[in-house]
C-alpha positions in Angstrom: -34.2 30.7 -71.6 -36.9 32.6 -72.4 -40.1 33.8 -70.2 -43.1 33.7 -72.1 -46.2 35.6 -70.7 -49.9 35.4 -72.3 -50.4 39.2 -73.4 -53.7 38.6 -74.8 -54.9 39.9 -78.0 -53.0 43.0 -79.2 -55.9 45.3 -78.8 -56.0 44.2 -74.9 -52.4 44.5 -74.1 -51.2 46.8 -71.3 -54.8 45.8 -69.1 -54.2 43.5 -66.4 -56.7 40.3 -66.2 -58.0 39.0 -63.1 -59.3 35.9 -64.5 -57.4 32.5 -63.9 -54.5 31.6 -66.1 -54.4 28.7 -68.2 -51.0 28.6 -68.6 -48.6 26.6 -66.8 -47.1 28.2 -63.7 -43.3 27.4 -63.6 -42.7 29.4 -60.4 -38.8 30.7 -60.3 -37.7 30.4 -56.7 -35.6 33.5 -57.2 -38.1 35.8 -58.9 -41.0 34.6 -56.6 -43.3 35.1 -60.0 -44.7 32.9 -62.5 -42.6 31.8 -65.7 -45.4 30.9 -68.3 -46.0 28.8 -71.2 -49.5 28.8 -72.9 -50.6 25.3 -73.1 -54.1 26.3 -74.0 -55.5 27.6 -77.1 -52.7 30.3 -77.7 -51.7 29.6 -81.2 -54.0 27.7 -82.5 -57.2 30.3 -82.5 -56.5 33.5 -83.3 -59.4 34.8 -81.8 -58.5 33.3 -78.2 -58.1 36.0 -75.4 -55.6 34.3 -73.0 -56.3 35.4 -69.4 -52.7 35.2 -68.2 -50.7 38.2 -67.1 -50.7 41.2 -69.5 -48.0 43.8 -70.2 -48.7 45.8 -67.1 -48.6 42.6 -65.2 -45.1 42.2 -66.7 -43.9 45.4 -65.5 -45.2 45.0 -61.9 -43.1 41.6 -61.9 -39.9 43.7 -62.7 -40.7 45.8 -59.6 -40.4 42.7 -57.6 -38.2 43.6 -54.4 -35.9 40.6 -55.2 -35.6 41.6 -58.5 -35.0 45.3 -58.0 -32.2 44.3 -55.4 -30.3 41.9 -57.0 -30.8 43.0 -60.8 -30.0 46.2 -60.2 -26.3 46.4 -59.5 -25.6 43.5 -62.3 -28.2 44.3 -65.3 -27.8 41.8 -68.3 -26.2 43.3 -71.1 -28.5 44.6 -73.8 -27.4 41.8 -76.3 -28.8 39.4 -73.8 -32.0 41.0 -73.8 -32.6 40.0 -77.9 -36.1 39.7 -79.1 -37.8 41.9 -76.5 -41.2 42.8 -77.3 -41.0 40.2 -80.0 -44.6 39.4 -80.2 -47.0 37.6 -82.7 -50.7 38.4 -83.5 -51.4 34.8 -84.0 -50.8 34.0 -80.6 -51.4 35.5 -77.1 -48.5 33.9 -75.2 -45.7 36.8 -76.0 -41.6 36.3 -75.6 -41.1 39.3 -73.5 -37.4 38.7 -72.6 -34.6 36.4 -73.2 -32.5 36.5 -70.1 -29.4 34.7 -68.9 -30.5 33.5 -65.4 -26.7 32.7 -64.8 -26.2 36.5 -64.3 -28.9 36.8 -61.2 -26.8 35.9 -58.2 -28.1 33.6 -55.5 -29.3 34.2 -52.0 -26.7 32.2 -51.1 -24.2 34.6 -52.4 -25.6 37.8 -51.5 -23.8 39.8 -48.6 -26.3 39.9 -45.6 -25.5 40.2 -41.7 -24.0 36.5 -41.6 -21.2 37.7 -44.0 -20.7 41.0 -42.2 -22.5 43.4 -44.6 -25.9 44.4 -46.2 -27.1 46.4 -49.1 -29.1 49.2 -49.8 -32.1 49.5 -52.5 -31.0 53.0 -53.0 -28.4 53.6 -55.8 -25.3 55.3 -55.3 -22.5 57.1 -57.6 -19.8 57.3 -54.5 -19.3 56.4 -51.0 -20.4 59.7 -49.7 -24.2 58.8 -50.8 -24.0 55.6 -48.7 -23.0 57.2 -45.4 -25.9 56.1 -42.7 -24.4 58.0 -40.1 -23.5 55.1 -38.1 -20.2 55.0 -36.5 -20.1 51.1 -36.1 -20.3 50.8 -39.8 -17.8 50.8 -43.1 -20.3 52.3 -45.8 -19.0 51.9 -49.5 -20.5 52.2 -53.1 -20.2 48.9 -54.8 -21.8 48.8 -58.6 -24.1 51.7 -57.9 -25.4 50.0 -54.5 -24.7 50.8 -50.9 -23.1 48.3 -48.6 -22.4 48.6 -45.0 -19.9 46.6 -43.1 -20.0 46.2 -39.2 -16.8 47.1 -37.6 -15.4 44.8 -35.1 -17.0 44.3 -31.7 -15.3 46.6 -29.1 -14.2 49.4 -31.6 -14.5 52.7 -29.9 -17.3 54.5 -31.5 -17.4 58.1 -29.7 -15.6 59.7 -27.0 -16.9 59.5 -23.1 -19.3 61.8 -22.4 -21.0 62.9 -19.0 -22.2 59.7 -17.2 -20.6 57.5 -19.9 -17.6 55.5 -19.1 -17.3 54.0 -22.8 -18.8 54.0 -26.3 -18.1 50.5 -28.4 -19.3 49.1 -31.0 -21.2 45.5 -30.4 -21.4 42.6 -32.9 -24.5 43.9 -34.3 -22.8 47.0 -35.4 -24.6 49.0 -32.9 -22.9 51.8 -30.7 -23.6 50.7 -27.3 -22.8 53.3 -24.2 -21.6 52.1 -20.9 -22.7 54.3 -18.2 -20.3 54.9 -15.2 -20.9 53.1 -11.8 -22.6 55.0 -9.6 -23.3 52.1 -6.7 -21.6 52.9 -3.6 -22.6 49.3 -1.9 -25.0 51.3 0.7 -28.6 49.9 -0.1 -30.0 53.2 1.8 -29.0 55.5 -0.7 -30.3 56.3 -4.0 -27.4 56.5 -6.5 -27.4 59.0 -9.5 -25.1 60.7 -11.9 -26.2 64.3 -13.4 -25.8 64.1 -17.2 -25.3 67.5 -17.3 -22.2 67.5 -15.2 -21.3 63.9 -14.6 -21.3 64.4 -10.7 -22.1 61.4 -8.8 -24.5 61.7 -6.0 -25.8 59.3 -3.2 -29.0 60.7 -1.5 -30.0 58.9 1.6 -33.5 57.0 1.4 -34.3 57.9 5.2 -33.7 57.0 9.0 -35.7 53.7 8.5 -33.6 52.2 6.2 -31.2 49.7 7.3 -28.1 48.5 5.6 -27.9 44.5 6.1 -25.0 42.6 5.4 -25.1 38.9 6.1 -22.9 37.7 9.2 -20.3 34.9 8.0 -21.0 31.3 9.1 -17.6 29.9 9.0 -17.4 28.7 12.8 -20.2 30.5 14.1 -22.6 28.5 16.1 -24.9 25.8 15.1 -28.7 26.7 14.3 -30.5 27.4 17.5 -33.2 29.4 19.3 -34.0 30.5 23.1 -30.1 30.8 23.6 -28.7 34.0 25.6 -26.4 36.7 24.2 -24.4 39.3 26.0 -22.5 42.5 24.3 -19.0 43.0 26.4 -18.3 46.2 24.6 -16.3 44.7 21.8 -17.7 41.3 21.3 -21.0 39.3 21.5 -21.2 36.1 23.1 -23.7 33.3 22.1 -24.3 30.3 24.2 -26.7 27.4 24.6 -30.5 27.3 23.3 -32.3 24.8 21.3 -32.6 23.1 18.0 -35.3 20.8 17.9 -34.8 16.9 17.1 -34.4 14.0 19.5 -31.4 16.1 21.0 -32.7 19.5 21.3 -30.4 21.2 23.9 -27.1 22.7 23.5 -24.1 23.4 25.7 -21.5 25.1 23.1 -21.4 28.4 21.8 -19.5 31.4 19.8 -17.9 34.7 20.5 -18.4 37.1 17.1 -16.0 40.1 16.7 -17.8 42.5 14.5 -14.7 44.5 13.8 -12.9 41.4 12.2 -16.1 39.8 11.2 -15.0 36.3 12.9 -16.6 33.8 15.1 -14.5 32.2 17.6 -16.0 28.8 19.5 -15.9 28.7 23.1 -14.6 26.0 25.1 -16.8 23.4 26.4 -14.8 22.3 29.2 -16.2 23.0 32.4 -19.5 24.7 30.7 -22.7 24.6 32.3 -25.0 21.6 31.1 -26.9 22.1 27.8 -30.1 24.3 28.5 -32.6 26.6 26.9 -35.0 29.4 28.7 -31.8 30.5 30.8 -30.5 33.9 31.4 -26.8 35.2 30.7 -25.4 38.7 32.0 -22.3 40.9 31.4 -20.7 42.0 34.5 -17.6 44.1 32.6 -15.4 41.4 32.7 -17.0 38.1 32.6 -20.5 36.5 31.4 -22.5 34.6 34.3 -25.1 32.0 32.9 -27.8 30.7 35.2 -30.9 28.6 35.3 -33.0 27.4 32.4 -34.4 23.7 31.2 -31.9 21.0 31.1 -31.4 17.6 30.2 -33.1 16.6 33.6 -35.3 19.3 33.8 -35.4 22.9 35.4 -31.4 23.6 36.8 -30.5 26.3 39.7 -27.2 26.4 38.6 -24.9 27.8 36.6 -21.3 29.2 35.5 -19.1 32.2 34.7 -17.2 32.6 31.5 -14.1 34.7 30.9 -13.6 35.5 26.8 -10.0 36.6 27.8 -9.2 33.2 29.0 -11.9 31.0 27.0 -12.2 29.3 30.0 -15.4 28.5 32.4 -15.8 28.5 36.3 -18.7 26.8 38.0 -21.2 29.1 40.3 -21.6 28.5 43.9 -24.5 26.7 44.6 -24.8 27.5 48.0 -28.1 29.7 48.8 -29.0 29.8 45.0 -32.5 30.4 44.2 -35.0 27.5 43.2 -34.5 26.2 39.9 -36.5 27.7 37.2 -37.3 29.2 33.6 -38.5 32.1 31.8 -37.3 34.3 34.7 -35.1 37.8 34.2 -31.7 38.4 35.5 -29.9 41.9 35.6 -26.2 42.8 36.3 -26.7 45.6 38.9 -24.0 47.5 41.6 -22.1 44.2 41.4 -24.9 41.7 41.7 -26.8 39.3 39.2 -30.3 40.0 40.2 -32.6 36.9 39.1 -36.4 37.2 40.2 -39.5 35.6 39.2 -40.1 32.8 36.5 -41.9 29.2 36.2 -41.2 26.9 38.7 -40.4 23.0 38.2 -44.3 22.6 39.0 -45.1 25.2 36.5 -46.1 27.5 39.2 -45.2 31.3 38.6 -42.5 32.6 41.0 -42.4 36.2 43.1 -38.8 35.0 44.6 -35.2 35.4 43.5 -31.5 35.8 44.3 -28.6 38.1 44.3 -25.2 36.6 43.4 -22.2 39.0 44.1 -19.7 38.7 41.6 -16.8 39.2 43.4 -17.5 37.2 46.5 -19.4 34.4 44.8 -21.9 34.4 46.9 -25.9 34.1 46.8 -28.7 36.1 49.1 -32.3 35.9 48.4 -34.0 38.5 47.1 -36.8 40.5 49.8 -40.4 39.1 49.2 -41.8 42.0 51.1 -43.2 44.9 48.5 -42.5 42.4 45.6 -44.7 42.4 42.5 -46.8 39.3 42.3 -45.8 36.0 41.0 -45.2 36.1 37.4 -43.2 34.9 34.4 -42.4 36.1 31.2 -42.1 39.7 32.3 -39.4 42.0 31.9 -36.6 43.5 34.2 -34.3 46.8 33.2 -31.4 48.0 35.4 -31.8 52.2 35.2 -28.4 52.5 37.1 -29.9 53.2 40.7 -32.9 50.5 40.7 -34.0 47.4 39.1 -37.6 48.0 37.5 -39.7 45.0 37.1 -42.9 45.1 34.8 -45.7 43.1 33.0 -45.7 39.0 32.6 -48.5 36.5 33.4 -49.2 33.9 35.8 -51.2 31.4 33.6 -54.5 32.8 34.6 -54.0 36.8 34.1 -51.8 39.1 32.4 -50.5 42.2 34.1 -49.5 45.8 33.5 -47.8 46.7 36.5 -44.6 46.8 38.1 -41.8 47.6 41.1 -38.7 49.1 41.9 -36.1 47.0 43.5 -32.8 48.2 45.1 -30.0 45.7 44.9 -28.1 47.2 47.5 -30.7 47.5 50.0 -32.6 44.6 49.1 -35.5 46.3 49.0 -38.9 46.4 46.8 -39.1 50.4 47.3 -42.2 51.4 45.3 -44.9 50.2 42.8 -44.5 51.4 39.1 -47.3 54.2 38.1 -50.4 52.8 36.2 -51.3 56.2 34.9 -51.1 55.9 31.0 -49.1 52.7 31.4 -48.9 50.4 28.6 -51.8 47.7 28.8 -50.9 44.4 30.3 -49.0 41.8 28.3 -46.0 39.4 28.5 -43.4 38.4 25.9 -42.8 42.2 25.0 -39.8 44.0 24.5 -38.1 46.5 26.9 -35.2 48.7 26.0 -33.3 51.3 28.0 -32.6 54.5 26.6 -30.2 55.7 29.4 -33.3 57.4 31.1 -36.4 55.7 29.9 -37.6 52.5 29.4 -39.6 51.8 25.9 -42.1 48.9 26.2 -43.4 47.4 23.1 -45.8 44.5 21.8 -46.6 41.2 23.1 -49.5 39.4 23.9 -52.3 39.4 26.8 -54.8 36.8 25.7 -56.0 38.1 22.8 -54.6 39.4 19.2 -50.9 40.1 19.6 -49.8 44.0 20.5 -48.7 46.7 18.2 -49.1 49.3 21.2 -46.4 50.3 23.6 -45.6 53.4 26.1 -42.4 55.1 27.6 -41.9 54.7 31.2 -39.7 57.5 32.9 -38.5 56.0 36.3 -37.0 59.1 37.5 -40.0 61.2 37.5 -41.4 61.2 41.0 -41.7 58.5 43.3 -43.4 55.9 40.8 -42.4 57.4 37.5 -44.3 58.4 34.5 -46.0 56.8 31.2 -46.2 58.4 28.0 -48.1 56.2 25.2 -46.1 55.5 21.8 -48.1 56.3 18.6 -49.6 53.6 16.6 -49.4 55.4 13.4 -47.4 53.6 11.2 -46.4 51.2 13.9 -45.2 47.7 12.9 -47.8 45.0 12.6 -48.7 43.4 16.1 -46.0 40.6 17.3 -44.3 39.0 20.1 -41.0 36.8 20.2 -39.5 40.0 18.6 -36.2 41.9 19.2 -35.8 45.1 20.0 -32.3 47.6 20.3 -31.9 51.3 21.4 -29.7 52.9 18.6 -29.1 56.2 21.1 -31.6 58.1 19.2 -34.3 55.5 18.5 -35.8 52.0 18.8 -35.6 49.3 16.4 -38.1 46.7 16.4 -37.9 43.7 14.1 -38.7 40.1 13.6 -41.4 38.1 16.0 -44.3 36.2 15.1 -47.9 37.7 14.4 -50.2 34.7 13.9 -52.6 33.4 16.0 -50.5 30.9 17.9 -46.9 32.3 16.9 -46.1 29.4 14.2 -44.7 31.7 11.5 -42.4 34.3 11.8 -41.9 38.0 10.4 -39.1 39.5 8.7 -40.1 43.3 8.8 -40.0 45.9 11.6 -40.0 49.5 12.5 -38.0 52.3 13.9 -39.4 54.2 16.6 -38.4 57.9 17.1 -39.4 60.0 20.3 -41.1 63.0 19.7 -44.3 65.3 20.3 -47.7 63.5 19.8 -46.5 60.1 20.9 -43.4 60.1 18.4 -43.1 58.6 14.8 -42.6 54.9 13.3 -40.9 54.6 10.2 -41.4 51.1 8.4 -38.1 48.6 8.1 -39.0 46.1 5.0 -37.9 42.7 4.7 -35.0 41.9 3.0 -33.2 38.8 1.5 -30.1 39.2 3.8 -32.0 38.4 7.1 -34.6 35.9 6.7 -38.1 36.1 8.7 -37.6 34.2 12.3 -38.5 34.7 16.1 -37.1 33.8 19.1 -33.8 35.2 17.7 -31.3 37.5 19.7 -30.0 41.0 18.7 -27.4 43.7 20.3 -26.5 47.2 19.6 -22.7 47.7 19.2 -22.8 51.5 19.3 -22.7 51.7 15.6 -24.9 48.8 14.2 -27.3 46.3 15.2 -26.6 42.3 15.2 -29.3 39.6 14.9 -28.6 36.2 15.2 -30.5 32.8 15.3 -34.2 32.0 16.0 -36.6 29.9 14.6 -38.9 29.8 11.4 -41.6 27.4 10.4 -39.1 24.9 9.2 -37.0 24.9 12.5 -33.6 26.5 14.1 -31.7 29.2 12.2 -28.0 29.4 11.9 -27.6 32.9 10.4 -27.6 36.3 11.1 -27.1 39.8 9.7 -25.8 43.2 10.9 -27.4 46.6 10.1 -26.0 50.2 10.3 -28.5 52.6 9.9 
């Protein structure tokens, strides 16, 4: 097939033309360049100077990438390029080549990535000249052109190196390195590998980092809040509470084993009536539940649960305190000491009772020297006295307290007010073995992010030391707090004006000079934000379960090992 290109008059040959070409453009899809036939005045007018592509244009066309790539390995024989440079001075359309287009391979037959190889424009004499230094390709010289063919995916492409587990080829012909695993499963460490030695290290992020792991849900209690929880030394017993809805009160529970990571449902036979806002204490052998709000209103009844037998025994009602809610209860010297709270007529109370577990008898607590009537206060057993502090009476908030001796049934002294924590309710108070850490709560204005440390054995009234607020968690109430043996962990609660939201972060307080130090505890997906949850310290880890958020009651929990 002939390719005709108007070269213009002989004296103009070799000069490019920029004017429009009157020749018919028959575009060849393979060359992406015109095949021209002069349908103008060429051949009939000897003075006609055709503006079509010149000789230089012809040479440029031969530099087209498609032409070079496809024709270089398979040039047409010279015999097929006859009549080259056959020209007539009488015409301006010149036959420049006679080419057999069937010798030019189609794109559909050309090697490409889909057929497992590619070619290079560079010429070659042997395979050595085609080596592209890629261990995942086979490089060969074919008909003067280099061809690279990817090796099968998964083919090894190098020996393991420090911090590299393997080197294998992928499907695209690239050598991919798979790093060694450095993950130790602990989110509180930074895991790395030294590229020089291959040594793997795990650097702790700091004492504030808690490695949270979700608690199992099989056989766990149903979602609830305002329930009770006691730590036995080996097991965690959760009972009662509320869940919202038309039948909100709960009278069941479960026992959690942190070693086996299992829940065991508790018997409901002989259990107290469903309730919330009650108290529960651990005596060393049994759990004692008392008071709260039940289906018929406030109650003054309770029961004893033995986890070894999974059985309930009713408490004696003879001499029991009046029904109440939001009171406190601690186990002290063989007694469950109940004090304060809110009565059935919504009045604050300054009365209480002592229940002797062995004799199963009630006796009233002394009223002489007792703190003023209050509710939502805190009570802590120090080993020889009960310390009652804080709370409110619906008209005012309190920042005072008193010492109570259960053996003598006496209020022995008032707590010191010097440097005391500001008046508040719904705060937390944790016992360290020698001091009480008071933090957070509410006193009628914004929620609090302040606290103080009370040393009950320093003098007759004890002494207070303010805690720093630098780095402390945001102000909140309805949170949880535990003592780890060296620091206090505060978590959760609510911080908006009406406590409708929930928080999922906290802080870790370590005592020391200048008010101690706080480190933040960030929110994590393993433990959703909540308030009114329960928490305990097992001796090695913190357990959190239940509570509520804006959507209602929560039936999940998590454990953290600092």
